[in-house]
C-alpha positions in Angstrom: 10.6 -26.5 12.4 9.9 -25.9 8.7 7.7 -23.2 7.2 4.7 -23.2 4.9 4.4 -20.7 2.0 0.8 -20.1 1.0 0.6 -18.7 -2.5 -2.8 -17.0 -2.9 -4.2 -15.7 -6.2 -7.0 -13.2 -5.7 -8.1 -9.6 -6.2 -6.6 -6.6 -4.4 -10.0 -6.0 -2.6 -10.1 -9.6 -1.2 -6.4 -9.8 -0.5 -6.6 -7.1 2.3 -9.4 -9.1 4.0 -7.7 -12.4 3.7 -4.4 -11.1 5.1 -6.2 -9.8 8.2 -8.0 -13.2 8.6 -4.8 -15.2 8.1 -3.0 -13.1 10.6 -5.5 -14.2 13.2 -4.6 -17.9 12.7 -0.8 -17.6 12.9 0.5 -16.3 9.6 2.9 -13.6 10.4 4.7 -12.6 7.2 3.2 -11.5 3.9 4.6 -10.7 0.5 2.5 -9.0 -2.1 2.5 -10.2 -5.7 0.7 -9.0 -8.8 -1.6 -12.0 -8.7 -2.3 -11.7 -5.0 0.1 -12.4 -2.1 2.2 -15.1 -0.4 1.7 -15.8 3.3 4.1 -17.7 5.7 3.6 -19.7 8.8 5.4 -22.4 10.8 4.5 -25.8 9.6 3.3 -26.9 13.1 0.8 -24.0 13.2 -0.6 -24.6 9.7 -4.1 -26.0 9.5 -5.3 -26.2 5.9 -8.9 -26.6 7.0 -8.7 -23.1 8.6 -7.4 -21.6 5.4 -10.2 -23.3 3.3 -12.8 -22.0 5.8 -11.5 -18.4 5.5 -11.5 -18.5 1.7 -15.0 -20.0 1.7 -16.2 -17.4 4.2 -15.4 -14.6 1.7 -16.2 -16.4 -1.5 -19.1 -14.0 -2.1 -16.6 -11.2 -2.6 -14.6 -13.0 -5.3 -12.5 -16.0 -6.2 -9.3 -16.9 -4.3 -7.2 -20.0 -5.1 -4.0 -21.1 -3.4 -1.1 -23.5 -3.4 1.2 -24.5 -0.6 5.0 -24.9 -0.6 7.1 -26.3 2.2 10.3 -24.4 3.0 12.9 -26.1 5.2 13.8 -24.1 8.3 17.5 -23.9 7.2 16.4 -22.3 3.9 13.9 -19.8 5.4 16.0 -16.7 5.5 17.6 -17.6 2.2 14.3 -18.2 0.6 12.7 -15.0 1.9 15.7 -12.9 0.9 15.9 -14.6 -2.5 12.3 -13.9 -3.2 12.2 -10.4 -1.9 14.0 -8.4 -4.7 14.6 -4.7 -4.6 12.2 -2.6 -6.6 13.8 -0.1 -8.9 12.3 2.9 -10.7 15.1 3.4 -13.2 17.4 6.3 -12.3 15.0 7.6 -9.7 14.3 5.4 -6.7 15.1 2.0 -5.2 13.1 0.2 -2.6 15.0 -2.5 -0.7 14.9 -4.5 2.6 17.4 -4.0 5.3 19.3 -7.1 4.3 20.0 -5.7 0.8 23.1 -3.7 0.2 22.6 0.0 -0.5 23.0 1.2 -4.1 24.4 4.8 -4.2 23.6 5.1 -7.9 20.0 5.8 -7.1 19.2 9.4 -5.9 16.5 8.0 -3.5 16.5 4.8 -1.6 13.8 3.5 0.7 14.2 0.6 3.2 11.0 -1.3 3.8 10.8 -4.4 6.0 7.3 -5.7 5.5 5.4 -7.6 8.1 1.7 -8.0 7.8 1.1 -5.0 5.6 0.9 -4.2 1.9 3.3 -1.8 0.2 6.7 -2.9 -0.8 6.7 -1.6 -4.4 6.2 -5.1 -5.8 2.5 -4.5 -6.5 1.7 -2.5 -9.5 -0.5 0.0 -7.6 2.3 0.9 -5.2 4.8 1.3 -8.1 2.4 3.5 -10.0 1.7 5.7 -7.0 5.5 6.1 -6.5 5.8 7.3 -10.1 3.1 9.9 -9.5 4.9 11.2 -6.4 8.3 11.2 -8.1 6.7 13.4 -10.8 5.4 15.8 -8.3 6.8 18.9 -6.6 6.4 18.1 -2.9 8.9 20.6 -1.5 7.4 22.1 1.6 4.0 20.6 1.0 1.6 18.9 3.4 0.4 15.4 2.6 -2.1 12.9 4.0 -1.5 9.2 3.2 -4.8 7.3 3.8 -4.3 3.5 4.2 -0.5 3.8 4.6 0.3 0.1 5.0 4.1 -0.2 5.3 4.4 3.6 5.1 6.2 3.4 1.8 4.3 6.3 0.1 4.5 8.6 3.1 8.2 7.9 3.4 8.7 8.7 -0.3 6.8 11.9 0.1 9.1 12.8 3.0 12.2 12.1 1.0 10.9 14.2 -1.8 10.8 17.2 0.5 7.2 17.3 1.9 7.2 19.4 5.1 4.7 17.3 7.0 3.0 14.0 6.3 0.0 12.5 8.2 -0.6 8.8 7.6 -3.3 6.4 8.8 -4.4 2.8 8.7 -7.1 0.8 10.3 -4.8 -2.2 11.0 -2.7 -2.2 14.1 -0.1 -4.3 12.4 0.3 -1.7 9.7 0.8 1.0 12.3 3.5 -1.0 14.0 5.2 -1.8 10.8 4.8 1.7 9.4 6.4 3.2 12.6 9.4 0.8 12.2 9.9 1.7 8.6 9.5 5.4 9.3 12.2 5.1 11.9 14.5 3.1 9.7 14.3 5.8 7.0 14.7 8.6 9.6 11.5 10.4 8.6 10.7 12.4 11.7 8.1 14.6 9.9 5.6 11.7 9.4 2.9 11.3 12.0 1.1 7.9 11.8 -2.3 7.2 13.4 -4.6 4.2 13.9 -8.2 4.7 12.8 -10.7 5.2 9.9 -10.7 8.3 7.8 -13.4 9.7 10.0 -11.7 8.8 13.3 -8.2 10.1 12.8 -7.1 13.7 13.5 -6.6 15.8 10.4 -5.5 19.3 9.7 -8.0 21.6 8.1 -6.3 21.3 4.7 -3.5 19.5 2.8 -1.8 20.1 -0.4 -2.0 16.5 -1.4 -4.0 13.4 -0.3 -3.0 9.9 -1.4 -4.9 6.6 -1.1 -3.9 3.3 -2.4 -6.7 1.1 -1.1 -9.4 -0.5 -3.3 -12.3 0.6 -5.5 -15.1 0.3 -2.9 -13.3 2.0 -0.1 -12.1 4.8 -2.3 -15.7 5.5 -3.5 -16.9 5.5 0.1 -14.1 7.7 1.5 -13.6 10.2 -1.3 -15.9 12.8 0.3 -13.7 12.7 3.4 -10.6 13.2 1.3 -12.3 16.1 -0.5 -13.2 17.8 2.8 -9.5 18.5 3.6 -8.4 19.4 0.1 -8.9 23.1 -0.9 -8.9 24.6 -4.4 -5.7 23.7 -6.3 -4.8 20.8 -4.0 -4.3 17.3 -5.5 -5.6 13.8 -4.9 -3.8 10.6 -6.0 -5.7 7.3 -6.0 -4.9 3.7 -6.8 -5.9 0.2 -5.9 -8.4 -0.5 -8.7 -8.5 -1.9 -12.2 -8.6 0.1 -15.4 -12.2 -0.9 -16.0 -13.1 0.9 -12.7 -11.6 4.2 -13.8 -14.8 5.7 -15.2 -16.7 5.3 -11.9 -13.7 6.6 -9.9 -13.6 9.6 -12.3 -17.3 10.2 -12.0 -17.2 10.2 -8.2 -14.2 12.5 -8.1 -15.9 14.9 -10.6 -19.0 15.1 -8.4 -16.7 16.3 -5.6 -15.1 19.0 -7.6 -12.0 17.3 -8.9 -10.7 17.1 -12.5 -8.4 14.3 -13.7 -5.0 15.5 -14.7 -3.4 12.1 -15.6 -3.5 8.4 -15.1 -1.2 5.5 -15.5 -1.8 1.8 -16.2 0.4 -1.1 -15.2 -0.7 -4.7 -15.7 -4.4 -3.7 -15.7 -4.0 -1.7 -12.4 -4.4 2.1 -12.4 -3.2 5.1 -10.5 -4.8 8.5 -11.3 -4.2 12.1 -10.3 -6.9 14.7 -9.7 -6.8 18.4 -8.9 -9.5 20.3 -6.9 -11.2 22.8 -9.2 -12.2 26.3 -8.3 -15.7 26.7 -7.0 -17.8 28.3 -9.8 
């Protein structure tokens, strides 16, 4: 049986919701793009009316448009592997799938086999967060990765020398996929949990918290991040547009953080904060 590739253009906020909904109607593979994401399903299980219903259901949250492409079964693996390219941060880190050959010229290499979760390095926010981590001294540090997705940022933190990493997500698919990727990369110091920021078990404090989610969730959950970050600790955030940076900064400042830097890539932003001393 052939496959259907659903190419969806939408915002990051809406993409997470649509992926969850599409997973409920048979889509089982997702690939993030800078314009949204691609979703895959067996042709016999594809019902366009269901897709239209889902998009209409969440139209109040933003615009989503889509196109469909039929992929013959015999071309499925070739198509998937052809379209899934390794991500390279020049001279520093390479992210690849298990079917790609290793490249020993990179000091760090991460293997990510995505299923129904975001975080392959293809999206600008993931790339930007990786750059922030690569520029950080994580040797012996404790880290919490909120909204871990594929586990890519937690895995990078481990490879950069972090002593212990906690990671969480609200999606069971992400937990399953994250555990698989953590095992593939042999990162035994990562503990992954299912649940919201309020539900998961956390240590009293961390040296760094990272969250690549979306604007609204970040604004809502930032007080919970702040609660486990003592003076001098750091907070890295992404998943929002450059136009949203002022409101993110304002919220962080109200919680005792000061911005140390931010990066922009294709209108997306990643920003770093440090917890100020209590005056």
